[in-house]
C-alpha positions as CSV (number, residue, x, y, z in Angstrom):
1,M,-24.6,21.0,127.0
2,S,-27.6,23.2,127.9
3,E,-28.6,26.3,125.9
4,I,-29.2,29.6,127.6
5,K,-32.7,30.8,127.1
6,I,-34.4,34.2,127.6
7,Y,-37.3,34.5,130.0
8,R,-39.8,37.4,130.6
9,I,-41.2,37.6,134.1
10,I,-44.2,39.8,134.8
11,G,-45.5,40.5,138.2
12,N,-46.2,43.1,140.9
13,Y,-45.3,44.0,144.4
14,I,-46.6,46.3,147.1
15,K,-44.4,49.0,148.7
16,N,-45.7,51.8,151.0
17,H,-49.3,50.8,150.3
18,K,-48.9,51.2,146.5
19,K,-48.9,48.5,143.9
20,Y,-46.1,48.4,141.4
21,L,-46.0,46.4,138.2
22,F,-42.7,45.1,136.8
23,R,-41.5,43.3,133.7
24,K,-38.0,41.8,133.7
25,E,-36.1,39.9,131.1
26,V,-33.3,37.6,132.1
27,R,-31.1,34.9,130.6
28,A,-31.1,31.6,132.4
29,L,-30.8,27.8,131.8
30,K,-34.1,27.0,133.6
31,E,-37.3,28.7,134.5
32,E,-36.5,28.3,138.2
33,D,-33.1,30.0,137.8
34,A,-34.7,33.0,135.9
35,L,-37.3,33.4,138.7
36,E,-34.6,33.3,141.4
37,K,-32.6,36.0,139.5
38,V,-35.6,38.3,139.3
39,L,-36.6,37.8,142.9
40,C,-33.1,38.6,144.0
41,K,-33.1,41.8,142.0
42,I,-36.4,43.0,143.4
43,T,-35.7,42.0,147.1
44,S,-32.5,44.1,146.9
45,I,-34.6,47.3,147.1
46,G,-36.1,46.3,150.4
47,I,-39.1,44.2,149.3
48,F,-39.9,40.9,151.0
49,R,-40.6,37.9,148.8
50,R,-44.1,37.6,150.4
51,Q,-44.9,41.0,148.9
52,I,-44.2,39.9,145.3
53,T,-46.8,38.3,143.1
54,I,-45.6,36.6,139.9
55,Q,-48.3,36.8,137.1
56,E,-46.4,35.2,134.2
57,I,-43.2,33.5,133.3
58,K,-42.6,33.0,129.6
59,E,-39.7,31.9,127.5
60,I,-39.2,34.3,124.7
61,S,-37.1,34.4,121.5
62,L,-34.2,36.8,120.9
63,E,-36.4,38.9,118.5
64,E,-39.1,39.4,121.2
65,S,-36.6,40.7,123.7
66,Q,-36.8,44.4,124.4
67,D,-33.8,44.6,126.6
68,Y,-30.7,45.9,124.6
69,L,-28.2,44.3,126.9
70,I,-29.8,40.8,126.6
71,R,-29.9,41.2,122.8
72,E,-26.2,42.0,122.7
73,L,-25.2,39.2,125.0
74,S,-27.3,36.6,123.1
75,Q,-25.8,37.2,119.7
């Protein structure tokens, strides 16, 4: 059985000629699943996937997580 991991995804997107930086932490089984979750969240606000640039995808430990909800779910 696979273990659920925590991923931090950092990137940016362009909306209305402005560049926005984002950092999302998600729980997923694989890196590809984590990326898909983040892309779905960001595109839900009206951004196209082609406007999103991913800078870093990193697996992090529970102690490194800054998201309270993820910390509670992972305990």
